[in-house]
C-alpha positions as CSV (number, residue, x, y, z in Angstrom):
1,M,23.0,116.7,86.9
2,S,22.6,114.7,84.2
3,Y,25.2,112.3,83.0
4,A,25.8,110.2,79.8
5,T,26.9,107.0,81.3
6,S,27.3,104.7,78.3
7,A,31.0,105.1,77.8
8,K,31.9,106.7,81.4
9,A,32.1,103.3,83.2
10,A,34.4,102.7,86.4
11,K,38.2,102.1,85.7
12,T,39.4,98.4,84.7
13,K,41.1,96.3,87.7
14,S,44.7,96.4,85.8
15,A,44.2,100.8,85.6
16,K,42.8,100.7,89.3
17,A,46.0,98.7,90.2
18,N,48.3,100.6,87.9
19,D,46.6,103.7,89.9
20,A,46.9,102.6,93.3
21,S,50.6,101.8,92.7
22,S,51.2,105.3,91.7
23,K,49.5,106.9,94.3
24,A,51.6,105.0,96.8
25,S,54.5,106.2,95.0
26,K,53.4,109.8,94.6
27,A,52.4,109.8,98.4
28,K,56.4,109.5,99.3
29,V,57.0,112.8,97.5
30,S,56.6,116.4,98.4
31,K,56.9,118.8,95.6
32,S,57.8,122.8,96.1
33,Y,56.4,125.4,93.9
34,S,58.0,128.7,94.5
35,Y,57.2,131.8,93.1
36,S,58.7,135.6,93.1
37,M,57.1,138.6,94.9
38,S,57.4,140.4,91.8
39,Y,54.1,139.8,89.3
40,G,53.6,142.4,86.7
41,P,55.9,142.4,83.8
42,G,59.4,140.8,84.1
43,C,58.1,138.2,86.8
44,E,59.9,135.1,87.7
45,R,58.0,132.1,85.3
46,S,56.7,129.3,87.1
47,K,59.8,126.3,86.2
48,C,56.7,124.2,84.9
49,V,55.6,126.5,81.8
50,D,56.8,126.7,78.7
51,P,58.9,130.4,79.2
52,D,58.1,130.9,74.9
53,V,54.4,130.9,75.7
54,P,52.8,134.5,77.0
55,R,51.2,134.9,80.3
56,F,47.7,133.7,80.6
57,I,46.2,137.2,81.9
58,V,42.6,137.2,82.9
59,D,40.6,139.9,81.7
60,R,37.4,139.7,83.9
61,S,36.1,138.1,87.1
62,V,32.6,137.4,86.8
63,D,29.6,135.5,89.0
64,I,27.5,133.2,86.2
65,G,23.8,132.6,87.0
66,D,23.3,134.4,90.2
67,P,24.1,137.8,92.1
68,L,27.3,137.0,94.4
69,L,26.7,135.7,97.9
70,Q,29.9,136.9,99.1
71,K,31.5,140.0,96.8
72,E,35.1,139.4,96.4
73,P,36.3,142.5,94.4
74,D,40.0,141.4,94.7
75,M,39.3,138.3,93.1
76,P,41.0,136.6,91.3
77,K,44.2,137.7,93.3
78,R,47.5,137.2,91.9
79,C,49.4,133.8,93.4
80,G,52.8,134.1,91.3
81,C,53.7,134.8,87.9
82,D,51.7,132.1,86.6
83,C,49.3,132.0,89.1
84,Y,45.7,132.9,90.0
85,T,43.7,132.4,93.7
86,L,40.0,132.2,93.1
87,K,36.9,131.9,95.4
88,D,33.6,131.2,94.6
89,S,30.3,132.7,95.3
90,G,28.8,130.2,97.5
91,K,26.2,128.9,94.9
92,P,25.6,125.2,93.3
93,P,27.5,124.4,89.8
94,F,24.0,123.8,87.8
95,D,20.5,124.4,88.9
96,L,17.7,124.0,86.5
97,Q,16.3,127.3,86.9
98,L,19.5,129.2,86.8
99,G,21.8,127.5,84.5
100,D,25.5,127.0,85.6
101,T,26.2,128.8,88.7
102,Q,30.2,129.4,89.4
103,R,32.6,132.1,89.3
104,F,34.6,132.4,86.8
105,A,38.0,134.4,85.7
106,Y,38.5,134.4,81.7
107,R,39.8,136.4,78.8
108,E,38.1,136.3,75.7
109,V,39.9,134.3,72.8
110,T,39.2,134.5,69.2
111,S,40.8,130.9,68.0
112,T,39.8,127.5,67.2
113,N,43.1,125.7,68.0
114,F,44.4,126.7,71.7
115,S,45.5,124.7,74.9
116,I,45.2,125.6,78.3
117,K,46.8,124.0,81.4
118,S,47.3,124.1,85.1
119,R,48.1,122.9,88.6
120,T,44.8,123.1,90.9
121,C,45.8,123.2,94.4
122,G,45.8,125.2,97.2
123,V,42.5,124.7,98.4
124,K,40.6,126.3,101.1
125,C,36.5,125.9,102.5
126,Y,34.8,128.4,104.4
127,V,32.0,128.7,105.9
128,G,31.4,132.5,106.1
129,D,34.4,134.0,106.7
130,E,36.0,131.3,108.8
131,V,38.2,128.8,106.9
132,Q,37.5,125.3,108.0
133,G,40.4,122.9,109.5
134,T,41.6,119.5,108.5
135,P,40.2,117.1,108.7
136,L,37.5,118.6,106.9
137,Q,33.7,117.2,107.2
138,L,33.1,119.3,104.6
139,T,33.4,118.6,100.9
140,Y,35.0,121.6,98.6
141,G,33.3,122.6,95.2
142,R,34.7,121.8,91.4
143,V,38.0,123.3,90.6
144,G,38.8,123.7,86.9
145,L,39.4,124.7,83.6
146,E,36.4,126.1,81.3
147,V,35.6,127.3,77.8
148,R,32.4,128.7,77.7
149,Q,30.5,130.2,74.3
150,S,29.3,133.2,76.4
151,L,28.6,134.3,79.9
152,D,25.1,133.5,79.8
153,P,24.2,130.5,82.5
154,F,22.9,128.4,80.1
155,S,25.4,128.9,77.4
156,A,27.0,126.1,75.7
157,N,30.6,124.8,77.6
158,V,32.8,122.5,78.7
159,F,34.0,122.4,82.3
160,I,37.2,120.0,83.3
161,S,37.5,120.1,86.9
162,H,37.9,117.7,89.8
163,V,36.5,118.1,93.6
164,P,39.9,117.9,95.7
165,Q,40.2,114.8,97.9
166,L,36.9,113.5,96.0
167,R,37.1,112.9,92.6
168,A,37.9,114.6,89.1
169,E,34.6,115.2,87.4
170,W,33.5,116.7,83.8
171,S,30.7,118.1,82.1
172,W,29.8,119.9,79.0
173,R,26.5,121.7,77.4
174,E,26.3,121.2,73.5
175,N,24.2,124.1,72.6
176,Y,22.4,126.7,74.7
177,N,19.8,125.1,77.1
178,G,20.9,121.7,76.3
179,T,21.2,119.0,78.0
180,P,24.4,118.7,80.2
181,F,26.4,115.5,80.0
182,G,29.6,114.4,81.9
183,G,31.3,112.0,84.0
184,V,33.2,111.3,87.4
185,D,36.2,109.6,88.4
186,Y,36.5,109.0,92.6
187,S,39.7,107.2,92.2
188,L,41.4,110.6,91.3
189,D,40.6,111.7,95.0
190,E,43.4,113.9,95.3
191,T,44.0,117.4,96.9
192,C,46.1,118.6,93.8
193,L,45.9,118.0,90.2
194,W,46.7,119.2,86.6
195,I,44.0,119.6,84.5
196,S,44.3,120.6,80.9
197,L,41.9,121.3,78.4
198,T,42.5,121.7,74.6
199,R,40.3,123.1,71.5
200,R,41.0,121.5,67.7
201,G,37.9,123.4,65.7
202,D,35.1,121.7,67.6
203,K,36.4,119.2,69.4
204,F,37.2,119.5,72.8
205,T,39.5,116.7,74.6
206,W,41.3,117.1,78.1
207,T,43.2,115.3,80.5
208,Y,44.7,114.8,84.4
209,A,47.5,114.2,85.7
210,Y,49.5,113.9,89.1
211,D,52.7,115.7,90.7
212,A,55.6,114.2,89.4
213,Y,56.4,111.1,91.4
214,L,58.6,108.9,89.0
215,P,62.6,109.6,88.3
216,G,62.8,112.2,85.5
217,E,59.7,113.9,86.1
218,E,60.1,117.3,87.1
219,C,56.2,118.9,87.5
220,E,53.5,116.3,86.3
221,S,53.2,112.9,85.6
222,G,52.3,111.4,82.1
223,D,48.4,112.0,81.6
224,I,46.2,109.5,83.9
225,D,44.7,106.7,81.7
226,L,41.1,107.3,82.7
227,G,40.2,103.5,81.8
228,F,37.5,104.4,78.9
229,D,37.1,106.5,75.7
230,P,36.5,109.1,74.5
231,V,37.4,112.1,76.9
232,E,36.3,114.7,74.5
233,A,32.9,116.5,73.5
234,V,32.1,118.0,70.1
235,I,30.7,121.2,70.8
236,D,29.6,124.0,67.8
237,M,31.1,126.8,69.3
238,S,31.9,130.3,67.3
239,E,35.6,130.9,67.0
240,T,35.6,134.0,69.5
241,V,34.7,131.9,73.3
242,C,35.8,132.8,76.8
243,V,38.5,130.9,78.3
244,G,39.5,130.7,81.8
245,L,39.6,129.0,85.5
246,A,36.2,128.3,87.3
247,V,35.3,127.3,91.1
248,S,31.7,126.3,92.1
249,S,30.5,124.8,95.3
250,E,27.2,122.8,96.3
251,V,24.8,124.2,98.4
252,Y,26.1,124.3,102.3
253,S,23.8,122.8,104.9
254,G,25.5,122.6,107.9
255,P,28.2,119.6,108.9
256,N,28.8,116.6,106.7
257,S,27.5,118.5,103.6
258,F,29.5,121.0,101.4
259,C,31.7,124.1,101.9
260,E,29.9,127.2,101.5
261,Y,32.7,128.9,99.7
262,T,35.7,127.1,98.1
263,E,39.1,129.0,97.2
264,A,41.9,127.3,95.1
265,D,45.1,128.2,93.4
266,F,45.6,127.6,89.6
267,E,49.3,127.4,89.2
268,S,51.5,127.1,86.9
269,I,48.8,127.8,83.8
270,E,49.9,127.4,80.5
271,F,48.0,129.1,77.7
272,A,49.2,128.0,74.0
273,C,47.0,129.5,71.2
274,E,47.3,129.8,67.4
275,G,45.6,133.0,65.8
276,D,45.2,136.6,65.8
277,S,43.1,137.4,69.1
278,C,44.7,134.9,71.2
């Protein structure tokens, strides 16, 4: 992966200090997110989504870039009224020959004005069919939200994610088969993070947030200051795009490498959209 680095510097000392203080505070808080066991129409919505916003319903789940190594016909699974569980296919997130390789659960949207947000959590690390215990010797794959021009592995896209317990990681491709750009932040080494991705015309912006840890916060903290600017990409996508959830692991090569497959829960999914085909 090739990353643009000029604006992707590490956080300032003050920003790091603030994050360290924030992490210390929030580490003392245990959040519980419960969902109704009935996930059809009329199910109990998450307390962390706007009840007036329609539920985000996945239309399809596809493996982009390579045939499935591990077929999961029942993926994604419902884990709540506003929650999906998604497991990847065991291929690396980017390959020069294959383009993007990932599991992508999505719906087609015709709009240039929308946002999607979710709490990414509940991660599991697999080698074959076996879930690996903790502490892990392996590294999770990328878990996050994505907008794609198409399902072609070389399509223009923006993928905002994190590698649980290691870093936040974001990437985008501005045109078909173009150079991928992106950045990372190793201070966001959380198991669970809130991620949002917004489209306004051709501008895509994103934010990360911790679980709530300050008085008066119920679900998420305020947006995390990543310490540099901008956190945006300008991509000339058409009005009709694919919007959804993505998981992608690196290549497993034994102990101290990567999970062969990564599974994650996308909780409290909130999709706000303006247009006739949202």
